[in-house]
MIVEXRO-694579 format. One line per 10 residues: number of its first residue (from 0); their letters; for each residue z, y, x negated of N, C-alpha, C. Coordinates in steps of 0.2 Angstrom, whole numbers, plus 2048, in hexadecimal, padded with zeros to 3 digits. Layout:
// residues N
NUM	A	Z:Y:X:Z:Y:X:Z:Y:X; ... $
// end
This chain:
// residues 160
0	MTTAYDFSAI	1D0:5FE:5F7:1CE:604:5FB:1D5:5FE:600; 1D6:604:602:1DD:605:607:1D9:600:610; 1DB:5FB:614:1D9:5FB:618:1E1:5FB:61C; 1E1:5F9:624:1E7:5F7:629:1EB:5F4:627; 1E7:5EE:625:1EA:5E9:622:1F0:5E9:61C; 1EF:5F0:61A:1F2:5F1:615:1FB:5F3:616; 1FB:5F2:61E:201:5F5:621:205:5F1:624; 20B:5F3:627:211:5EE:62A:212:5F3:630; 215:5F1:634:21B:5F7:63A:21E:5F0:63C; 226:5F4:63F:229:5F1:643:225:5F0:64B $
10	DIDGHDKSLT	227:5E9:64D:226:5E7:653:22A:5EA:658; 228:5EA:65F:22F:5ED:664:235:5E9:666; 234:5E3:661:23A:5DE:660:23F:5DE:65A; 23B:5E4:656:240:5E6:64F:23C:5E1:64A; 238:5DE:64A:235:5DA:644:22F:5DC:63F; 22F:5DB:63B:22B:5E0:637:225:5DC:638; 220:5DD:639:21A:5DA:639:215:5DC:635; 210:5D8:631:20D:5DA:62B:204:5DA:631; 201:5DF:62D:1FB:5E0:631:1F7:5DA:62F; 1F8:5D9:62A:1F4:5D3:628:1F3:5CC:62A $
20	DYEGKVLLVV	1F8:5CB:630:1F8:5C9:635:1F1:5C6:63B; 1F0:5CF:63A:1ED:5D0:63F:1E1:5D1:63B; 1E5:5CE:635:1DD:5CE:632:1D6:5CC:637; 1D2:5CF:634:1CC:5CE:636:1C9:5CE:63E; 1CE:5D3:641:1CE:5D5:647:1CC:5DB:649; 1CB:5DC:64F:1CA:5E4:650:1D0:5E7:652; 1D2:5EC:650:1D8:5EF:652:1D9:5F6:657; 1DB:5F7:65C:1DA:5FD:661:1E2:5FF:65F; 1E5:604:65C:1EB:606:65B:1EC:60C:65E; 1F0:60C:664:1F0:613:666:1F9:614:667 $
30	NVASKCGFTP	1FC:61B:665:201:61D:666:203:620:66F; 207:61C:670:208:61B:676:20F:620:67A; 210:620:680:214:625:683:218:622:689; 21D:623:68C:21E:61E:694:21F:622:698; 220:629:696:21E:62F:69D:219:635:69B; 214:633:699:20E:637:697:209:636:69F; 206:63D:69D:201:63C:6A3:1FA:638:6A0; 1FB:636:69B:1F7:62F:699:1F9:628:69A; 200:628:69B:204:622:69A:200:61C:69D; 1FB:61E:6A5:1F7:61B:6A8:1F2:617:6A3 $
40	QYTGLQALWE	1F0:61A:69E:1EA:616:69A:1ED:60F:699; 1F5:60F:699:1F7:606:698:1F3:602:69C; 1F2:603:6A2:1ED:5FE:6A5:1E7:5FD:6A2; 1E3:601:69F:1DD:600:69C:1DF:5FD:695; 1E0:5FF:691:1E4:5FD:68C:1E4:5F5:68B; 1E8:5F3:691:1EB:5EB:693:1E4:5E9:696; 1DE:5EC:697:1D8:5E8:69A:1D4:5E7:695; 1D4:5EB:690:1D0:5EC:689:1D3:5E5:686; 1D9:5E5:685:1DD:5DD:683:1DB:5D7:687; 1DE:5D8:690:1DA:5D3:691:1D3:5D0:690 $
50	KYRDRGLVVM	1CE:5D6:68F:1C8:5D2:690:1C5:5D2:68A; 1C7:5D5:682:1C4:5D1:67C:1CB:5D0:678; 1CF:5CD:679:1D4:5CA:674:1D1:5C3:671; 1CD:5C0:677:1CB:5BA:676:1C4:5BA:66E; 1C2:5C1:66F:1BC:5C2:66B:1BF:5C5:663; 1C6:5C8:665:1C8:5CB:65C:1CC:5D0:65E; 1CB:5D1:665:1D0:5DB:666:1D7:5D9:663; 1DA:5DF:662:1E1:5DD:660:1E1:5E6:664; 1E7:5E7:66A:1E8:5EE:66B:1F0:5EE:667; 1F2:5F5:665:1F7:5F5:663:1FB:5FC:664 $
60	GFPCDQFGHQ	200:5FB:668:203:600:66B:20A:603:666; 20A:60A:665:20D:60C:65F:211:614:665; 218:60F:668:21B:614:66C:21B:61B:667; 21B:623:66A:21E:627:665:220:62D:66A; 225:62E:668:229:635:66C:229:63D:669; 222:63E:666:222:642:662:21F:649:668; 21D:647:66C:219:64C:672:21C:64D:677; 221:652:67A:224:654:67D:229:64F:681; 229:64C:67B:231:647:67D:22F:641:685; 229:640:683:226:63B:687:227:633:685 $
70	EPGDEAEIMN	22B:632:682:22E:62A:681:233:62A:67E; 239:62D:681:241:62E:67F:244:627:680; 241:621:682:245:61A:683:245:615:67C; 248:611:67D:249:610:676:245:607:678; 244:604:673:240:5FE:672:240:5FA:679; 245:5F9:679:245:5F4:67F:243:5F7:685; 246:5FE:688:243:602:68E:23B:605:68C; 239:605:687:231:604:686:22F:5FE:687; 231:5F8:685:22E:5F3:688:22F:5F1:68F; 236:5F2:68F:236:5F0:697:231:5F3:69B $
80	FCSLTYDVDF	230:5FC:69C:22C:5FF:69F:224:5FB:6A0; 223:5FA:697:21A:5F9:698:21A:5F2:69C; 21E:5EE:69B:21C:5E6:69D:21E:5E9:6A5; 223:5EB:6A6:225:5EB:6AF:21F:5EF:6B3; 21E:5F6:6AF:219:5FA:6B3:211:5F9:6B2; 210:5F6:6AD:209:5F6:6AC:205:5EE:6AA; 20C:5EA:6A9:20A:5E4:6A4:208:5E1:69E; 209:5E5:69C:208:5E6:694:20B:5E0:692; 205:5DD:68C:207:5D9:687:202:5D7:681; 200:5DE:67F:1FE:5DE:678:202:5E0:676 $
90	PMFSKIDVNG	201:5DF:66D:208:5E0:66B:20A:5E7:66A; 20F:5EA:66A:213:5F1:66A:217:5F1:664; 218:5F6:662:21B:5F7:65C:222:5FC:65C; 228:5FB:658:22D:600:659:229:608:659; 22F:60D:65C:22E:613:65C:22C:616:655; 226:61C:655:224:61D:64E:224:625:64F; 223:628:649:21F:62E:649:217:62E:647; 214:631:64A:20D:631:648:20A:638:645; 210:63E:643:20F:643:640:213:645:63D; 214:649:639:21A:64D:634:21A:647:62D $
100	ANAHPLWKWL	220:64A:62D:223:647:625:227:63F:626; 228:63D:62D:22A:638:62D:223:632:631; 220:633:631:219:630:632:218:62A:631; 216:625:635:217:61F:632:210:61F:62E; 210:61A:629:20B:61B:623:206:619:627; 205:614:62C:1FD:612:630:1FC:617:631; 1FE:61E:634:1FA:621:638:1FC:625:633; 1FC:627:62E:1FA:62D:629:1F4:62B:627; 1F2:623:626:1EC:621:624:1E7:622:628; 1EA:620:62E:1E3:621:634:1E2:627:633 $
110	KEEKGGLLGI	1E6:62D:633:1E3:634:633:1DF:635:630; 1E3:633:629:1DD:634:622:1D7:632:622; 1D6:62D:625:1CE:627:628:1CC:62C:62B; 1CC:62E:632:1C9:633:637:1CE:638:63A; 1CD:63D:636:1D0:643:639:1CD:644:640; 1D2:648:643:1D0:64A:64B:1C9:64E:64A; 1CA:653:64F:1C4:659:653:1C5:65E:64B; 1C0:661:649:1C0:666:643:1C3:662:63E; 1C4:65D:63D:1C5:65A:635:1CD:658:638; 1D0:65C:63B:1D8:65D:63A:1DC:655:63B $
120	GAIKWNFSKF	1E1:652:637:1E2:64C:638:1E8:64C:63D; 1EB:652:63F:1F3:650:644:1EE:64E:649; 1F4:648:64C:1F3:645:652:1F6:64A:658; 1F2:64B:65D:1F4:64F:663:1F7:650:667; 1F8:648:66A:1FA:646:66F:1FA:63E:66F; 1FF:63F:676:1FF:635:676:1F8:633:677; 1F8:62C:677:1F2:628:678:1ED:629:675; 1EC:62D:66E:1E8:62C:669:1E6:626:667; 1DF:623:665:1DE:61D:665:1DB:61D:65C; 1DC:616:65A:1D7:616:653:1D1:60F:656 $
130	LVGRDGRVIK	1CB:60E:654:1C9:607:653:1C9:606:64D; 1CB:600:64B:1CA:5FE:644:1C7:5F6:644; 1C5:5F8:63F:1BE:5F1:63E:1C2:5EC:63B; 1BC:5E7:63C:1C0:5DF:63B:1C1:5E1:633; 1BE:5E5:62E:1BE:5E6:629:1C4:5E9:626; 1C8:5ED:62C:1CF:5F0:62B:1CD:5F7:62A; 1C7:5F9:62B:1C6:602:62A:1C6:605:632; 1C7:609:632:1C7:60E:639:1BF:60F:639; 1BC:60D:640:1B7:611:641:1B7:616:645; 1B9:618:647:1BB:61D:64D:1C1:61F:650 $
140	RYAPTDKPES	1C2:626:650:1CA:628:656:1C5:629:65B; 1CB:629:65F:1CB:62E:667:1D1:631:668; 1CD:635:66C:1D2:63B:671:1D6:638:675; 1DC:63B:678:1E1:638:67B:1DE:637:682; 1D7:63B:684:1D4:63C:689:1D0:639:68B; 1CD:635:686:1CA:62F:684:1CC:627:689; 1CB:626:68F:1CE:621:692:1CB:619:68D; 1CF:616:68D:1D0:60E:68B:1C7:60D:68D; 1C7:60C:694:1BF:608:695:1BA:60C:691; 1BA:614:691:1B4:617:68F:1B2:614:686 $
150	IARDIEAALG	1B8:611:686:1B7:60D:67E:1B5:607:67C; 1B3:603:681:1B0:5FD:683:1AA:5FC:67E; 1A7:5FE:680:1A1:5FE:67B:1A3:5FD:674; 1A4:603:671:1A5:602:66A:1AB:5FD:669; 1AF:5FA:66E:1B1:5F4:66A:1AE:5EE:66A; 1A9:5EE:66F:1A4:5E6:66E:1A1:5E8:669; 19D:5EE:666:19A:5ED:65E:19E:5EC:65B; 1A3:5F0:65B:1A9:5ED:654:1A9:5E8:654; 1AD:5E3:659:1AC:5DA:65A:1A5:5D5:658; 19F:5DA:659:19A:5D6:657:197:5D1:65C $
// end
């Protein structure tokens, strides 16, 4: 059985990061963008990270430029924007595709595990979110319009 821990990704600093490093943690995996109407959700994501990281939550940001060219910068620009504008210090990864032939394998798997509205797997927009349990299995998928603070109850349940 495949779990989130079977994948790896390149972090924002260019290092290959195995998700086994997060084994036993609850993951909130989000495709992010710096120039999106939902970009202020970084504040809520950072707040969840600060509130729950000591209990085992890891927020993971995956920049993506597939929606309206809203993540045009390179990794250094993205990290600079996130840290200066939203004081983000949760794990960030290099820019990826979440849809199409070049979609990152983790995101292909996430979409297979939890299809979206009407079972359609494609990611619709920036700030789609997946909650992954301590066992590495996807618990729930959230729409871009779901604010981070609105999923705190599900995070608490997953943390146990």
